[in-house]
matplotlib code that plots the C-alpha trace (Angstrom):
import matplotlib.pyplot as plt

x = [18.5, 17.9, 18.3, 15.1, 15.2, 12.2, 10.5, 8.9, 12.3, 13.0, 16.3, 14.6, 13.2, 16.7, 18.1, 15.4, 16.3, 20.0, 19.2, 17.0, 19.8, 22.4, 20.1, 19.5, 23.0, 23.8, 20.1, 19.3, 16.9, 16.7, 18.3, 15.9, 12.9, 14.0, 14.4, 10.9, 9.3, 10.7, 10.5, 14.1, 16.8, 19.3, 22.0, 20.6, 20.3, 24.0, 24.8, 22.9, 24.8, 28.1, 27.4, 26.3, 29.4, 31.6, 29.8, 30.2, 33.9, 34.5, 32.6, 34.3, 37.9, 40.7, 40.8, 43.6, 45.4, 44.7, 48.1, 51.3, 53.8, 57.3, 59.4, 62.8, 62.5, 61.6, 64.5, 67.3, 65.6, 65.5, 69.3, 69.5]
y = [-69.6, -73.3, -75.2, -77.0, -79.4, -78.9, -82.2, -80.8, -80.3, -83.8, -84.6, -84.4, -81.0, -79.8, -81.1, -79.2, -76.1, -76.4, -77.1, -74.0, -72.0, -73.3, -72.4, -69.0, -68.0, -64.5, -63.5, -60.6, -61.5, -65.2, -66.4, -64.2, -65.5, -69.1, -68.5, -66.9, -69.7, -72.4, -70.3, -70.7, -68.1, -67.1, -68.2, -71.7, -71.6, -70.8, -73.5, -76.0, -74.8, -75.1, -78.6, -79.7, -78.2, -80.0, -83.3, -82.9, -82.0, -85.1, -87.3, -86.1, -85.5, -87.9, -90.6, -90.4, -93.6, -94.6, -96.3, -94.6, -97.1, -96.0, -97.5, -96.3, -98.5, -101.6, -101.4, -101.9, -105.0, -106.5, -106.6, -108.4]
z = [-30.5, -30.6, -33.9, -35.0, -37.9, -40.2, -41.0, -44.2, -45.8, -47.0, -48.7, -52.1, -51.2, -50.2, -53.5, -55.4, -53.4, -54.4, -58.0, -58.1, -56.5, -59.0, -61.9, -60.5, -59.8, -61.1, -61.4, -59.2, -56.3, -57.1, -53.8, -51.9, -53.9, -53.2, -49.5, -49.4, -51.4, -49.1, -45.9, -45.1, -44.4, -47.1, -44.7, -44.7, -48.5, -48.8, -46.4, -48.5, -51.6, -49.9, -48.6, -52.1, -53.7, -51.2, -51.9, -55.7, -55.3, -53.2, -55.6, -58.7, -57.4, -58.0, -55.3, -52.9, -51.9, -48.3, -47.9, -49.3, -50.5, -50.3, -53.2, -52.0, -48.9, -50.9, -53.4, -50.8, -49.5, -52.9, -53.1, -49.7]

ax = plt.figure().add_subplot(projection="3d")
ax.plot(x, y, z, "-o")
ax.set_aspect("equal")
plt.show()
């Protein structure tokens, strides 16, 4: 089966879908209802939720330094 990107699902629509899914977590049948309302599969719905969770985790996590400085190597050079 070939993947086809739906043009009617703009980024704002996808954000609305994820917000609705977050609000409906734990409510029986809510994910199915969202999938039917937007005519998407539940698999795609869960993929959107996973991608949004990953983006939020990346955005709010502690920044990792790109370059690791090694202090033990600098100290012996100071004495030279």
